Backbone as CSV, one residue per row, in Angstrom:
resi,resn,N_x,N_y,N_z,CA_x,CA_y,CA_z,C_x,C_y,C_z
1,MET,22.406,25.869,-4.963,22.875,24.311,-4.925,21.652,23.101,-4.408
2,ARG,21.235,22.551,-5.381,19.805,21.322,-4.759,20.466,20.443,-3.904
3,PRO,19.336,20.218,-2.578,19.921,19.316,-2.144,19.831,17.791,-2.762
4,ARG,20.853,17.123,-2.226,20.896,15.831,-2.692,19.561,14.844,-2.423
5,ALA,19.225,14.285,-3.522,18.105,13.334,-3.438,18.420,12.031,-2.548
6,VAL,17.394,11.652,-1.915,17.553,10.592,-1.251,16.631,9.271,-1.474
7,ARG,17.419,7.911,-1.427,16.703,6.994,-1.884,16.016,6.451,-0.589
8,TYR,14.685,6.120,-0.897,13.731,5.418,-0.025,13.204,4.347,-0.340
9,PHE,12.852,3.427,0.294,12.304,1.877,0.065,10.730,1.981,0.306
10,THR,9.762,1.533,-0.123,8.785,1.091,0.014,8.668,-0.082,0.149
11,ASP,8.064,-0.854,1.033,7.395,-2.331,1.197,5.678,-2.300,1.334
12,PHE,5.306,-3.233,0.875,4.099,-3.495,1.056,3.594,-4.682,1.954
13,ILE,2.577,-4.662,2.792,2.050,-5.680,3.279,0.636,-6.337,3.244
14,ASP,0.096,-7.162,3.027,-1.104,-7.660,2.928,-1.219,-9.309,3.280
15,GLY,-2.326,-9.644,3.248,-2.783,-11.109,3.391,-1.756,-11.766,3.268
16,GLY,-1.261,-12.029,1.959,0.081,-12.642,1.386,1.257,-12.308,1.956
17,GLY,1.561,-11.457,2.803,2.534,-11.234,3.352,3.425,-10.043,3.222
18,LEU,4.646,-10.000,3.305,5.828,-8.718,3.136,6.201,-8.865,1.569
19,SER,6.138,-7.646,0.887,6.786,-7.463,-0.475,7.573,-6.211,-0.521
20,ARG,8.802,-6.619,-0.359,9.724,-5.764,0.099,10.700,-5.351,-0.814
21,ASP,10.777,-3.970,-1.175,11.189,-3.113,-2.220,12.945,-3.147,-2.122
22,ASP,13.526,-3.912,-2.911,14.755,-4.147,-3.075,15.243,-2.711,-3.821
23,GLU,14.790,-1.887,-4.469,15.458,-1.147,-5.278,15.289,0.213,-5.090
24,GLY,13.819,0.525,-4.447,14.017,1.849,-4.119,13.700,2.854,-5.223
25,LEU,13.288,4.292,-4.423,13.172,5.613,-5.610,13.880,6.923,-4.851
26,ASP,14.342,7.598,-5.691,14.946,9.053,-5.281,14.068,9.576,-4.864
27,PHE,13.810,10.479,-3.563,13.081,11.913,-3.661,13.848,12.799,-2.748
28,ALA,13.024,13.962,-3.188,13.846,15.348,-2.284,14.002,15.326,-0.917
29,ASP,12.702,14.611,-0.568,12.893,14.365,0.968,12.063,13.346,1.469
30,ARG,11.668,13.169,2.786,10.914,12.105,3.385,9.495,12.082,3.203
31,GLN,8.886,13.603,3.263,7.696,13.864,2.829,7.410,13.418,1.693
32,GLU,7.841,13.876,0.716,7.709,13.314,-0.837,7.518,11.497,-0.939
33,ALA,8.488,11.063,-0.139,8.461,9.849,-0.260,7.474,9.144,0.406
34,CYS,6.858,9.768,1.446,5.779,9.044,2.230,4.424,9.447,1.542
35,LEU,4.320,10.736,0.791,3.286,10.884,-0.283,3.072,9.741,-1.217
36,SER,4.087,9.622,-2.013,4.462,8.592,-2.907,3.655,7.270,-2.183
37,ALA,4.572,6.687,-1.327,3.795,5.517,-0.559,2.276,5.392,-0.187
38,ALA,1.703,6.576,0.220,0.440,6.451,0.505,-0.725,6.697,-0.738
39,GLU,-0.153,7.200,-1.952,-0.460,7.089,-3.165,-0.743,5.792,-4.064
40,ALA,0.587,5.205,-3.705,0.810,3.720,-4.358,-0.371,2.620,-3.504
41,LEU,-0.551,2.802,-2.362,-1.165,2.153,-1.173,-2.813,2.241,-1.933
42,VAL,-3.411,3.507,-1.939,-4.405,3.625,-2.641,-4.955,2.674,-3.951
43,GLU,-3.695,3.084,-5.010,-3.757,2.221,-6.127,-3.742,0.918,-5.814
44,ALA,-2.801,0.436,-5.166,-3.093,-1.162,-4.637,-4.233,-1.770,-4.438
45,ALA,-4.955,-1.142,-3.274,-6.306,-0.922,-2.772,-7.098,-1.352,-3.870
46,HIS,-6.978,-0.223,-4.808,-8.199,-0.116,-5.913,-8.138,-1.500,-6.797
47,ASP,-6.998,-1.617,-7.379,-6.904,-3.054,-8.281,-7.278,-3.734,-7.397
48,LEU,-6.871,-4.154,-6.176,-7.500,-5.470,-5.221,-9.232,-5.357,-5.097
49,ILE,-9.649,-4.280,-5.408,-11.101,-4.476,-5.189,-11.697,-4.765,-6.453
50,ARG,-11.258,-4.473,-7.658,-11.505,-5.029,-8.880,-11.283,-6.224,-9.232
51,ILE,-10.213,-6.930,-8.284,-9.552,-7.878,-8.868,-10.441,-9.081,-7.923
52,LYS,-10.336,-8.976,-7.045,-10.532,-10.000,-5.842,-11.864,-10.663,-5.713
53,PRO,-12.921,-9.835,-5.934,-14.695,-10.650,-6.385,-14.577,-11.633,-7.535
54,LYS,-13.662,-11.219,-8.610,-13.377,-11.847,-9.966,-12.589,-13.277,-9.487
55,GLN,-11.721,-13.321,-8.305,-11.026,-14.585,-7.820,-11.791,-15.029,-7.356
56,SER,-12.715,-14.504,-6.220,-13.298,-15.577,-5.735,-14.725,-16.061,-5.905
57,GLY,-14.647,-15.669,-7.159,-15.964,-16.451,-7.552,-17.316,-15.515,-7.048
58,SER,-17.363,-14.722,-6.421,-18.241,-14.186,-5.218,-18.071,-12.731,-5.537
59,ALA,-19.673,-11.915,-5.348,-19.477,-10.457,-5.760,-19.188,-10.126,-3.926
60,ALA,-19.192,-10.615,-2.808,-18.923,-10.356,-1.630,-17.315,-10.219,-1.559
61,ALA,-16.741,-9.398,-1.850,-15.051,-9.060,-1.608,-14.747,-9.237,0.202
62,GLY,-15.546,-9.365,1.074,-14.993,-9.168,2.470,-14.465,-8.023,2.935
63,ALA,-12.923,-8.048,3.564,-12.447,-7.507,4.212,-11.343,-7.303,3.298
64,LEU,-10.345,-6.020,3.347,-9.535,-5.610,2.467,-8.267,-4.871,3.717
65,SER,-7.177,-5.267,3.728,-6.505,-4.792,4.882,-4.880,-4.535,4.076
66,LEU,-4.227,-3.109,3.854,-3.311,-3.078,3.173,-2.156,-2.501,3.973
67,GLU,-0.954,-2.262,3.671,0.044,-1.417,4.790,1.032,-1.460,4.104
68,ALA,1.895,0.048,4.185,2.721,0.209,3.307,3.890,1.168,4.462
69,GLN,5.199,0.245,4.282,6.220,1.130,4.987,7.319,1.537,4.181
70,VAL,8.037,2.897,4.737,8.812,3.270,4.047,9.885,3.523,4.578
71,ARG,11.363,2.858,4.081,12.516,2.911,4.297,13.624,3.765,4.299
72,ASP,14.436,4.596,5.055,15.360,5.328,4.386,16.723,4.579,3.933
73,GLU,17.743,5.005,3.503,18.771,4.156,2.902,19.392,3.471,3.947
74,ALA,19.200,3.648,5.311,19.921,2.930,6.630,19.182,1.899,6.676
75,GLY,18.014,1.786,6.346,17.021,0.673,6.655,15.975,1.136,7.988
76,ARG,15.937,2.377,8.316,14.906,2.655,9.373,13.582,2.958,8.447
77,VAL,12.385,2.483,9.225,11.321,2.909,8.970,11.111,4.141,9.419
78,VAL,10.944,5.129,8.421,10.395,6.626,8.543,8.967,6.799,8.389
79,PHE,8.098,5.735,8.097,6.755,5.953,7.426,5.910,5.125,7.696
80,ARG,4.703,4.898,8.147,4.171,3.578,8.035,2.388,4.372,7.625
81,VAL,1.944,3.679,6.628,0.410,4.112,6.155,-0.729,2.856,6.353
82,ARG,-1.425,2.659,6.806,-2.672,1.629,6.538,-3.797,1.561,5.871
83,LEU,-4.430,0.891,5.183,-5.520,0.900,4.748,-6.421,-0.079,4.958
84,ALA,-7.557,0.190,5.897,-8.660,-1.344,6.077,-9.914,-0.810,5.463
85,LEU,-10.634,-1.928,4.515,-11.924,-1.602,3.911,-12.777,-2.617,4.252
86,ASP,-14.079,-2.804,5.130,-14.877,-3.713,5.087,-15.963,-3.614,4.423
87,VAL,-16.162,-4.654,3.740,-17.568,-4.628,2.595,-18.128,-5.654,3.229
88,ASP,-19.550,-5.186,3.641,-20.477,-6.071,4.092,-22.006,-5.849,3.371
89,TRP,-22.260,-7.281,2.897,-23.352,-7.343,1.789,-24.539,-7.863,2.488
90,PRO,-25.778,-7.197,2.852,-26.576,-7.465,3.865,-27.669,-8.854,3.168
91,PRO,-28.154,-9.549,3.691,-29.058,-10.596,2.997,-29.791,-9.831,2.105
92,ALA,-30.010,-10.638,0.633,-31.183,-10.350,-0.188,-32.303,-10.066,0.542
93,GLY,-33.085,-8.735,-0.271,-34.422,-8.679,0.198,-34.845,-7.795,1.343
94,THR,-33.285,-7.418,2.110,-33.731,-6.479,3.477,-33.178,-5.143,2.877
């Protein structure tokens, strides 16, 4: 008999605040849910790196800080992952 899938919710936190997951996804276990959250965080960072310089009108993207937290069905946070990236553009000609 296969174990029952458990619903987990992944919230994202960035400079704009908290984006709360109200739907969730079913996973076989907590480790699978946490791995999925970490992968989603990397994908979100990739998207922001590509978009942010275009929005600011400058090539200097600055700093990027993202966080994801995974909640179980009871609302308890079971996992957190943080990603920080600092972009430093030296002055031209150095």
